[in-house]
GUDRENRO-302756 format. One record per residue (C-alpha): chain; x, y negated, z. Coordinates in nm, 2 decimals. Example, Ala and Ser with C-alpha at 12.3 -4.5 7.8 and 13.67 -1.06 7.14 Angstrom:
! residues 2
<roke = A; east = 1.23; north = 0.45; up = 0.78> .
<roke = A; east = 1.37; north = 0.11; up = 0.71> .
***
This chain:
! residues 107
<roke = A; east = 2.10; north = -2.70; up = 1.46> .
<roke = A; east = 1.86; north = -2.47; up = 1.26> .
<roke = A; east = 2.00; north = -2.29; up = 0.96> .
<roke = A; east = 1.85; north = -2.23; up = 0.62> .
<roke = A; east = 1.98; north = -1.97; up = 0.37> .
<roke = A; east = 1.95; north = -2.06; up = 0.01> .
<roke = A; east = 1.97; north = -1.76; up = -0.23> .
<roke = A; east = 2.05; north = -1.85; up = -0.59> .
<roke = A; east = 1.90; north = -1.66; up = -0.88> .
<roke = A; east = 2.23; north = -1.48; up = -0.92> .
<roke = A; east = 2.22; north = -1.37; up = -0.55> .
<roke = A; east = 2.48; north = -1.62; up = -0.42> .
<roke = A; east = 2.39; north = -1.72; up = -0.07> .
<roke = A; east = 2.45; north = -2.07; up = 0.09> .
<roke = A; east = 2.38; north = -2.12; up = 0.45> .
<roke = A; east = 2.33; north = -2.47; up = 0.57> .
<roke = A; east = 2.28; north = -2.64; up = 0.91> .
<roke = A; east = 1.97; north = -2.85; up = 0.86> .
<roke = A; east = 1.88; north = -3.13; up = 1.10> .
<roke = A; east = 1.54; north = -3.12; up = 1.25> .
<roke = A; east = 1.31; north = -3.36; up = 1.05> .
<roke = A; east = 1.51; north = -3.31; up = 0.73> .
<roke = A; east = 1.34; north = -3.13; up = 0.44> .
<roke = A; east = 1.48; north = -2.81; up = 0.29> .
<roke = A; east = 1.52; north = -3.01; up = -0.04> .
<roke = A; east = 1.71; north = -3.30; up = 0.12> .
<roke = A; east = 1.95; north = -3.07; up = 0.29> .
<roke = A; east = 2.02; north = -2.88; up = -0.03> .
<roke = A; east = 2.07; north = -3.20; up = -0.23> .
<roke = A; east = 2.31; north = -3.35; up = 0.04> .
<roke = A; east = 2.52; north = -3.04; up = 0.02> .
<roke = A; east = 2.50; north = -3.00; up = -0.36> .
<roke = A; east = 2.32; north = -2.67; up = -0.36> .
<roke = A; east = 2.27; north = -2.58; up = -0.73> .
<roke = A; east = 1.92; north = -2.49; up = -0.82> .
<roke = A; east = 1.74; north = -2.77; up = -0.63> .
<roke = A; east = 1.69; north = -3.07; up = -0.85> .
<roke = A; east = 1.45; north = -3.29; up = -0.66> .
<roke = A; east = 1.40; north = -3.54; up = -0.94> .
<roke = A; east = 1.12; north = -3.73; up = -0.75> .
<roke = A; east = 1.32; north = -3.75; up = -0.43> .
<roke = A; east = 1.05; north = -3.57; up = -0.23> .
<roke = A; east = 0.74; north = -3.76; up = -0.35> .
<roke = A; east = 0.56; north = -3.44; up = -0.45> .
<roke = A; east = 0.57; north = -3.56; up = -0.81> .
<roke = A; east = 0.79; north = -3.32; up = -1.00> .
<roke = A; east = 0.81; north = -2.96; up = -0.87> .
<roke = A; east = 1.19; north = -2.94; up = -0.94> .
<roke = A; east = 1.25; north = -2.83; up = -0.58> .
<roke = A; east = 1.04; north = -2.51; up = -0.61> .
<roke = A; east = 1.15; north = -2.22; up = -0.39> .
<roke = A; east = 1.03; north = -1.88; up = -0.29> .
<roke = A; east = 1.02; north = -1.85; up = 0.09> .
<roke = A; east = 1.14; north = -1.50; up = 0.17> .
<roke = A; east = 1.05; north = -1.48; up = 0.53> .
<roke = A; east = 0.77; north = -1.73; up = 0.57> .
<roke = A; east = 0.56; north = -1.49; up = 0.78> .
<roke = A; east = 0.82; north = -1.53; up = 1.05> .
<roke = A; east = 0.75; north = -1.90; up = 1.09> .
<roke = A; east = 0.47; north = -2.15; up = 1.13> .
<roke = A; east = 0.53; north = -2.35; up = 0.81> .
<roke = A; east = 0.34; north = -2.67; up = 0.72> .
<roke = A; east = 0.03; north = -2.59; up = 0.52> .
<roke = A; east = 0.03; north = -2.63; up = 0.15> .
<roke = A; east = -0.15; north = -2.96; up = 0.09> .
<roke = A; east = -0.37; north = -3.04; up = -0.21> .
<roke = A; east = -0.10; north = -3.23; up = -0.40> .
<roke = A; east = 0.17; north = -2.96; up = -0.34> .
<roke = A; east = -0.08; north = -2.70; up = -0.45> .
<roke = A; east = -0.14; north = -2.88; up = -0.78> .
<roke = A; east = 0.24; north = -2.93; up = -0.84> .
<roke = A; east = 0.30; north = -2.56; up = -0.77> .
<roke = A; east = 0.08; north = -2.49; up = -1.07> .
<roke = A; east = 0.33; north = -2.70; up = -1.28> .
<roke = A; east = 0.65; north = -2.52; up = -1.19> .
<roke = A; east = 0.89; north = -2.41; up = -1.46> .
<roke = A; east = 0.90; north = -2.06; up = -1.32> .
<roke = A; east = 0.62; north = -1.83; up = -1.21> .
<roke = A; east = 0.42; north = -1.94; up = -0.91> .
<roke = A; east = 0.40; north = -1.67; up = -0.65> .
<roke = A; east = 0.22; north = -1.64; up = -0.31> .
<roke = A; east = 0.55; north = -1.74; up = -0.14> .
<roke = A; east = 0.61; north = -2.04; up = -0.37> .
<roke = A; east = 0.66; north = -2.38; up = -0.20> .
<roke = A; east = 0.81; north = -2.72; up = -0.28> .
<roke = A; east = 1.11; north = -2.75; up = -0.06> .
<roke = A; east = 1.05; north = -3.12; up = -0.02> .
<roke = A; east = 0.74; north = -3.03; up = 0.19> .
<roke = A; east = 0.93; north = -2.79; up = 0.42> .
<roke = A; east = 1.04; north = -3.02; up = 0.70> .
<roke = A; east = 1.28; north = -2.84; up = 0.94> .
<roke = A; east = 1.19; north = -2.77; up = 1.30> .
<roke = A; east = 1.39; north = -2.58; up = 1.56> .
<roke = A; east = 1.14; north = -2.30; up = 1.52> .
<roke = A; east = 1.22; north = -2.26; up = 1.15> .
<roke = A; east = 1.58; north = -2.16; up = 1.23> .
<roke = A; east = 1.67; north = -1.87; up = 1.00> .
<roke = A; east = 1.45; north = -1.97; up = 0.71> .
<roke = A; east = 1.55; north = -1.80; up = 0.38> .
<roke = A; east = 1.45; north = -1.94; up = 0.05> .
<roke = A; east = 1.52; north = -1.80; up = -0.29> .
<roke = A; east = 1.58; north = -2.04; up = -0.58> .
<roke = A; east = 1.41; north = -1.98; up = -0.91> .
<roke = A; east = 1.60; north = -1.92; up = -1.23> .
<roke = A; east = 1.51; north = -2.27; up = -1.36> .
<roke = A; east = 1.35; north = -2.59; up = -1.23> .
<roke = A; east = 1.29; north = -2.71; up = -1.59> .
***
């Protein structure tokens, strides 16, 4: 099963096995990873699952769609080039080893 490393704002790392087809947000919420809120449940309607993908160049990630792009402009913390909504990062075997950094706040 592919693994994702979540790095909290304080540097704490949590490594999870994430089933193929599960979003990075869903996996975090199922395992109570602090820092991922996911208020809208993955409907691309809240931006409370914002993450910074640390090693995105190592993977073929889904493209940022128009709605995700708009929501990234509404995040509580700074939008950066590596910003993504974790609800839109659906795991594949090829994404094994993905590392995401969580922002200081989702609100």
